[in-house]
DRENDO-1510 file (C-alpha; in Angstrom, 1 decimal, always signed):
<recs>
REC; n; res; u; v; w
REC; 1; VAL; +0.0; -0.2; -0.1 .
REC; 2; ASP; +2.8; +2.5; +1.1 .
REC; 3; THR; +4.4; +1.6; -2.1 .
REC; 4; ALA; +1.2; +2.4; -4.6 .
REC; 5; LYS; +1.1; +5.7; -2.4 .
REC; 6; THR; +3.9; +6.8; -3.2 .
REC; 7; ASP; +4.1; +5.9; -7.1 .
REC; 8; GLY; +0.9; +7.4; -7.4 .
REC; 9; THR; +1.7; +11.0; -6.0 .
REC; 10; THR; +5.0; +10.7; -7.8 .
REC; 11; ALA; +3.4; +10.5; -10.7 .
REC; 12; ILE; +0.9; +13.1; -10.4 .
REC; 13; ASN; +3.8; +15.6; -9.1 .
REC; 14; ALA; +5.6; +15.0; -12.5 .
REC; 15; ILE; +2.6; +16.1; -14.5 .
REC; 16; ASN; +4.0; +19.9; -15.7 .
REC; 17; PRO; +1.5; +20.9; -18.6 .
REC; 18; SER; +3.6; +22.8; -21.2 .
REC; 19; ALA; +1.6; +26.4; -22.0 .
REC; 20; ASP; +2.1; +25.2; -25.7 .
REC; 21; ALA; -1.3; +27.6; -26.6 .
REC; 22; LYS; +0.2; +30.6; -25.4 .
REC; 23; THR; +3.8; +30.2; -26.6 .
REC; 24; THR; +2.5; +29.4; -30.3 .
REC; 25; ALA; +0.3; +32.3; -30.0 .
REC; 26; LYS; +2.9; +34.8; -28.8 .
REC; 27; ASN; +5.7; +33.1; -31.6 .
REC; 28; ALA; +3.2; +34.0; -34.3 .
REC; 29; ILE; +2.3; +37.4; -33.2 .
REC; 30; GLU; +6.3; +37.9; -32.9 .
REC; 31; ASP; +6.7; +36.6; -36.5 .
REC; 32; ALA; +4.2; +38.6; -38.0 .
REC; 33; ALA; +6.1; +41.9; -36.4 .
REC; 34; THR; +9.3; +40.5; -37.5 .
REC; 35; ALA; +8.4; +40.3; -41.5 .
REC; 36; LYS; +6.0; +43.4; -41.1 .
REC; 37; LYS; +9.1; +45.6; -39.8 .
REC; 38; ALA; +11.3; +43.9; -42.5 .
REC; 39; ALA; +8.9; +44.8; -45.3 .
REC; 40; ILE; +8.9; +48.3; -44.0 .
REC; 41; ASP; +12.5; +48.7; -43.9 .
REC; 42; ALA; +12.3; +47.5; -47.5 .
REC; 43; ARG; +9.9; +50.6; -48.6 .
REC; 44; ASN; +12.4; +52.9; -50.2 .
REC; 45; GLU; +10.0; +55.4; -50.5 .
REC; 46; LEU; +9.9; +55.7; -46.5 .
REC; 47; THR; +12.0; +58.1; -44.6 .
REC; 48; GLN; +14.1; +56.3; -41.5 .
REC; 49; GLU; +11.8; +58.6; -39.5 .
REC; 50; GLU; +8.9; +57.3; -41.2 .
REC; 51; LYS; +10.3; +53.8; -41.1 .
REC; 52; ASP; +11.1; +53.9; -37.0 .
REC; 53; ALA; +7.9; +55.3; -36.5 .
REC; 54; ALA; +6.2; +52.5; -38.0 .
REC; 55; LYS; +8.1; +50.0; -36.8 .
REC; 56; LYS; +7.4; +51.2; -33.1 .
REC; 57; ASP; +3.8; +51.3; -34.1 .
REC; 58; VAL; +4.4; +47.6; -34.9 .
REC; 59; ASP; +6.5; +47.2; -31.9 .
REC; 60; ALA; +3.4; +48.5; -29.7 .
REC; 61; LYS; +0.7; +46.2; -31.3 .
REC; 62; ALA; +3.1; +43.1; -30.7 .
REC; 63; THR; +3.2; +44.1; -27.2 .
REC; 64; GLU; -0.3; +44.9; -26.5 .
REC; 65; ALA; -1.2; +41.2; -28.5 .
REC; 66; LYS; +1.4; +39.5; -26.3 .
REC; 67; ALA; -0.5; +40.9; -23.2 .
REC; 68; ASN; -4.0; +39.9; -24.6 .
REC; 69; VAL; -2.8; +36.3; -25.2 .
REC; 70; ASP; -1.2; +36.3; -21.6 .
REC; 71; ASN; -4.4; +37.8; -20.0 .
REC; 72; ALA; -6.5; +34.9; -21.8 .
REC; 73; THR; -7.7; +32.1; -20.4 .
REC; 74; THR; -9.0; +29.3; -22.7 .
REC; 75; ASN; -7.7; +28.4; -26.1 .
REC; 76; ALA; -10.3; +30.2; -28.0 .
REC; 77; GLU; -9.4; +33.6; -25.9 .
REC; 78; VAL; -5.8; +33.1; -27.0 .
REC; 79; ASP; -6.3; +32.2; -30.5 .
REC; 80; THR; -8.6; +35.3; -30.5 .
REC; 81; ALA; -5.8; +37.6; -29.0 .
REC; 82; LYS; -3.4; +35.6; -31.3 .
REC; 83; THR; -5.9; +36.5; -34.7 .
REC; 84; ASP; -6.9; +40.2; -33.2 .
REC; 85; GLY; -2.9; +41.2; -32.8 .
REC; 86; THR; -1.2; +39.6; -36.1 .
REC; 87; THR; -4.1; +41.5; -38.0 .
REC; 88; ALA; -3.5; +44.8; -36.0 .
REC; 89; ILE; +0.2; +44.4; -37.0 .
REC; 90; ASN; -0.4; +43.5; -40.6 .
REC; 91; ALA; -2.6; +46.3; -41.3 .
REC; 92; ILE; +0.1; +49.2; -40.3 .
REC; 93; ASN; +0.8; +50.8; -43.7 .
REC; 94; PRO; +2.9; +53.8; -43.2 .
REC; 95; SER; +2.2; +56.8; -45.6 .
REC; 96; ALA; +5.3; +58.5; -47.3 .
REC; 97; ASP; +4.0; +61.8; -46.4 .
REC; 98; ALA; +7.8; +62.9; -46.3 .
REC; 99; LYS; +8.5; +62.4; -49.9 .
REC; 100; THR; +5.1; +62.8; -51.3 .
REC; 101; THR; +5.0; +66.4; -49.9 .
REC; 102; ALA; +8.1; +66.9; -51.1 .
REC; 103; LYS; +7.8; +66.0; -54.8 .
REC; 104; ASN; +4.3; +68.1; -54.9 .
REC; 105; ALA; +6.0; +70.9; -53.8 .
REC; 106; ILE; +8.7; +70.4; -56.8 .
REC; 107; GLU; +5.9; +69.6; -59.2 .
REC; 108; ASP; +3.7; +72.8; -57.8 .
REC; 109; ALA; +7.2; +75.2; -58.4 .
REC; 110; ALA; +7.7; +73.7; -61.8 .
REC; 111; THR; +3.7; +74.4; -62.8 .
REC; 112; ALA; +4.2; +78.0; -61.3 .
REC; 113; LYS; +7.4; +78.5; -63.7 .
REC; 114; LYS; +5.9; +77.2; -66.6 .
REC; 115; ALA; +3.1; +79.6; -66.2 .
REC; 116; ALA; +5.5; +82.2; -65.9 .
REC; 117; ILE; +7.5; +81.4; -68.7 .
REC; 118; ASP; +4.2; +80.9; -71.2 .
REC; 119; ALA; +2.8; +84.7; -69.9 .
REC; 120; ARG; +6.2; +86.5; -71.4 .
REC; 121; ASN; +5.4; +87.8; -74.6 .
REC; 122; GLU; +8.9; +88.8; -74.9 .
REC; 123; LEU; +9.9; +85.2; -75.7 .
REC; 124; THR; +9.4; +83.3; -79.1 .
REC; 125; GLN; +7.5; +79.8; -78.5 .
REC; 126; GLU; +11.0; +78.1; -79.2 .
REC; 127; GLU; +12.3; +80.0; -76.1 .
REC; 128; LYS; +9.3; +79.1; -74.4 .
REC; 129; ASP; +9.7; +75.8; -75.1 .
REC; 130; ALA; +13.2; +75.1; -74.7 .
REC; 131; ALA; +12.4; +77.1; -70.9 .
REC; 132; LYS; +10.0; +74.7; -70.0 .
REC; 133; LYS; +12.3; +71.2; -71.2 .
REC; 134; GLU; +14.7; +73.2; -69.1 .
REC; 135; VAL; +12.1; +73.3; -66.4 .
REC; 136; ASP; +10.8; +69.9; -66.5 .
REC; 137; ASP; +14.4; +68.4; -66.5 .
REC; 138; LYS; +15.1; +69.8; -63.2 .
REC; 139; ALA; +12.1; +69.0; -61.9 .
REC; 140; LYS; +12.8; +65.5; -62.5 .
REC; 141; GLU; +16.6; +65.6; -61.1 .
REC; 142; ALA; +14.8; +66.7; -58.4 .
REC; 143; LYS; +12.4; +64.0; -57.5 .
REC; 144; VAL; +15.1; +61.5; -58.2 .
REC; 145; ASN; +16.9; +63.7; -55.4 .
REC; 146; VAL; +14.2; +63.0; -53.3 .
REC; 147; ASP; +13.5; +59.5; -54.1 .
REC; 148; SER; +17.5; +58.8; -53.2 .
REC; 149; ALA; +16.6; +60.4; -49.7 .
REC; 150; THR; +16.9; +58.7; -46.4 .
REC; 151; THR; +15.7; +60.8; -44.3 .
REC; 152; ASN; +13.6; +64.0; -43.9 .
REC; 153; ALA; +16.2; +66.4; -43.4 .
REC; 154; ALA; +17.8; +64.7; -46.7 .
REC; 155; VAL; +14.3; +65.1; -48.4 .
REC; 156; ASP; +13.8; +68.6; -47.5 .
REC; 157; THR; +17.3; +69.6; -48.8 .
REC; 158; ALA; +16.5; +67.9; -51.9 .
REC; 159; LYS; +13.3; +69.8; -52.3 .
REC; 160; THR; +14.8; +73.1; -51.5 .
REC; 161; ASN; +17.6; +72.6; -53.9 .
REC; 162; GLY; +15.0; +71.5; -56.5 .
REC; 163; THR; +12.6; +74.8; -56.2 .
REC; 164; THR; +15.1; +77.3; -56.2 .
REC; 165; ALA; +16.6; +75.8; -59.3 .
REC; 166; ILE; +13.4; +75.6; -61.3 .
REC; 167; ASN; +12.8; +79.1; -59.7 .
REC; 168; GLU; +16.1; +79.8; -61.0 .
REC; 169; VAL; +15.0; +79.5; -64.8 .
REC; 170; ASN; +15.3; +82.5; -66.6 .
REC; 171; PRO; +15.2; +82.6; -70.2 .
REC; 172; ASN; +16.8; +85.8; -72.2 .
REC; 173; ALA; +14.4; +87.3; -75.1 .
REC; 174; ASP; +17.4; +86.7; -77.7 .
REC; 175; ALA; +15.5; +86.1; -80.8 .
REC; 176; LYS; +13.4; +89.8; -80.4 .
REC; 177; THR; +16.0; +91.3; -78.6 .
REC; 178; THR; +18.6; +90.3; -81.6 .
REC; 179; ALA; +16.1; +91.7; -84.1 .
REC; 180; LYS; +15.3; +94.6; -82.3 .
REC; 181; ASN; +19.1; +95.5; -82.1 .
REC; 182; ALA; +19.6; +95.0; -86.0 .
REC; 183; ILE; +16.2; +97.2; -86.6 .
REC; 184; GLU; +17.8; +100.0; -83.9 .
REC; 185; ASP; +21.4; +99.3; -86.1 .
REC; 186; ALA; +20.0; +100.0; -89.1 .
REC; 187; ALA; +17.6; +103.1; -88.5 .
REC; 188; THR; +21.0; +104.7; -87.0 .
REC; 189; ALA; +23.1; +103.7; -90.2 .
REC; 190; LYS; +20.1; +105.5; -92.2 .
REC; 191; LYS; +19.9; +108.4; -90.4 .
REC; 192; ALA; +23.6; +108.9; -90.7 .
REC; 193; ALA; +23.7; +108.3; -94.2 .
REC; 194; ILE; +20.9; +110.8; -94.3 .
REC; 195; ASP; +22.7; +113.3; -92.4 .
REC; 196; ALA; +25.8; +113.0; -94.6 .
REC; 197; ARG; +23.9; +114.0; -97.9 .
REC; 198; ASN; +24.7; +118.0; -98.5 .
REC; 199; GLU; +22.2; +117.5; -101.2 .
REC; 200; LEU; +19.5; +117.8; -99.0 .
REC; 201; THR; +17.9; +120.9; -96.7 .
REC; 202; ALA; +17.7; +120.3; -93.1 .
REC; 203; GLU; +13.9; +119.8; -93.3 .
REC; 204; GLU; +14.5; +117.1; -96.1 .
REC; 205; LYS; +16.7; +115.4; -93.4 .
REC; 206; ASP; +14.2; +115.8; -90.4 .
REC; 207; ALA; +11.3; +114.6; -92.6 .
REC; 208; ALA; +13.4; +111.6; -93.9 .
REC; 209; LYS; +15.0; +110.9; -90.4 .
REC; 210; LYS; +11.2; +110.6; -88.8 .
REC; 211; ASP; +9.9; +108.5; -91.3 .
REC; 212; VAL; +13.1; +106.3; -90.7 .
REC; 213; ASP; +11.6; +106.6; -87.2 .
REC; 214; ALA; +8.3; +105.4; -88.2 .
REC; 215; LYS; +9.9; +102.5; -89.8 .
REC; 216; ALA; +11.9; +101.4; -87.2 .
REC; 217; LYS; +8.6; +101.7; -84.7 .
REC; 218; GLU; +6.6; +99.8; -86.8 .
REC; 219; ALA; +9.3; +96.9; -87.4 .
REC; 220; LYS; +9.6; +96.6; -83.3 .
REC; 221; ALA; +5.9; +96.4; -83.0 .
REC; 222; ASN; +6.0; +93.8; -85.5 .
REC; 223; VAL; +8.8; +92.1; -83.7 .
REC; 224; ASP; +7.0; +92.1; -80.3 .
REC; 225; ASN; +3.6; +90.6; -82.2 .
REC; 226; ALA; +5.5; +87.6; -83.5 .
REC; 227; THR; +5.3; +84.3; -81.4 .
REC; 228; THR; +8.0; +82.0; -83.3 .
REC; 229; ASN; +11.4; +82.9; -84.3 .
REC; 230; ALA; +10.7; +82.5; -88.0 .
REC; 231; GLU; +7.9; +85.4; -87.5 .
REC; 232; VAL; +10.8; +87.1; -85.7 .
REC; 233; ASP; +12.9; +87.2; -88.5 .
REC; 234; THR; +10.4; +88.4; -91.0 .
REC; 235; ALA; +9.7; +91.3; -89.0 .
REC; 236; LYS; +13.1; +92.4; -88.8 .
REC; 237; THR; +14.0; +92.0; -92.0 .
REC; 238; ASP; +10.7; +93.6; -93.6 .
REC; 239; GLY; +11.7; +96.4; -91.3 .
REC; 240; THR; +15.5; +96.7; -92.1 .
REC; 241; THR; +14.4; +96.3; -95.6 .
REC; 242; ALA; +11.4; +99.4; -94.8 .
REC; 243; ILE; +14.6; +101.4; -93.5 .
REC; 244; ASN; +16.9; +100.8; -96.1 .
REC; 245; ALA; +14.6; +101.7; -98.8 .
REC; 246; ILE; +14.2; +105.4; -97.5 .
REC; 247; ASN; +15.7; +107.4; -100.1 .
REC; 248; PRO; +14.5; +111.2; -99.6 .
REC; 249; SER; +14.8; +113.2; -103.1 .
REC; 250; ALA; +16.7; +116.6; -102.8 .
REC; 251; ASP; +13.3; +118.6; -103.8 .
REC; 252; ALA; +13.9; +122.0; -103.0 .
REC; 253; LYS; +17.8; +122.3; -103.8 .
REC; 254; THR; +16.8; +120.8; -107.4 .
REC; 255; THR; +13.6; +122.6; -107.7 .
REC; 256; ALA; +15.6; +126.1; -106.9 .
REC; 257; LYS; +18.6; +125.3; -109.5 .
REC; 258; ASN; +16.0; +124.2; -112.0 .
REC; 259; ALA; +14.4; +127.7; -111.5 .
REC; 260; ILE; +17.6; +129.4; -111.4 .
REC; 261; GLU; +18.8; +127.3; -114.7 .
REC; 262; ASP; +15.2; +128.6; -116.7 .
REC; 263; ALA; +16.3; +132.0; -115.7 .
REC; 264; ALA; +19.5; +131.9; -117.0 .
REC; 265; THR; +18.4; +130.3; -120.3 .
REC; 266; ALA; +15.4; +133.0; -120.6 .
REC; 267; LYS; +18.1; +135.7; -120.4 .
REC; 268; LYS; +20.2; +134.5; -122.6 .
REC; 269; ALA; +17.2; +133.9; -125.1 .
REC; 270; ALA; +16.4; +137.9; -124.6 .
REC; 271; ILE; +20.3; +138.6; -124.9 .
REC; 272; ASP; +20.2; +136.6; -128.1 .
REC; 273; ALA; +17.5; +138.5; -129.7 .
</recs>
């Protein structure tokens, strides 16, 4: 009897059940957390700060889920705590706010700059197109730099550098400036040539130079109204041609000399008679 009693109590005392249900549940939660954090780290569109915040959220959800497992008293409650915890962990999906905001700022700067370029009437279409392509290239480069940044500070630097580069695009109105300079040069040369003509009176010179100025003014207005390089070139050519064609007659002196010649002819005829 004594032996039987001893054997029985020994067998009873040897019973030591494992907490398999809770251990398995917490392992599943830990696995979900590890996988989620790895997935977060692999997302290049997130900055380090965004990754760190998201992983902190994962850890908080995992800690909460494990506590719920510990507090469960039945297998069903353990399973529910595990499911709710892994679901909460898997639902974590941080937004790439820093890079999205930076790229939106770059895009806004590019849009504004291109609108400003389009509004500049002193530029030809070709000059506008070239400048807007430069804006697009700078915006593209800036966005690449944002994508390559790994921290909020690096993203902000890429954004600032990009918008600054875009805002600095300031195309010169070379076509129209060159054309108007050519017109002005033609006008200056023509007025000098007029002034050098001694057969003209001051009044005839002034009238001719006034005509030159009018032709130059008209030509420059046509240049300003042109929208393409070809139209600018046409306006310049037409204008300089019109200026160069001005050739005032020395009417006053010619008329006077003709009158003198007529008087002389008449007098000689009278003498001969």
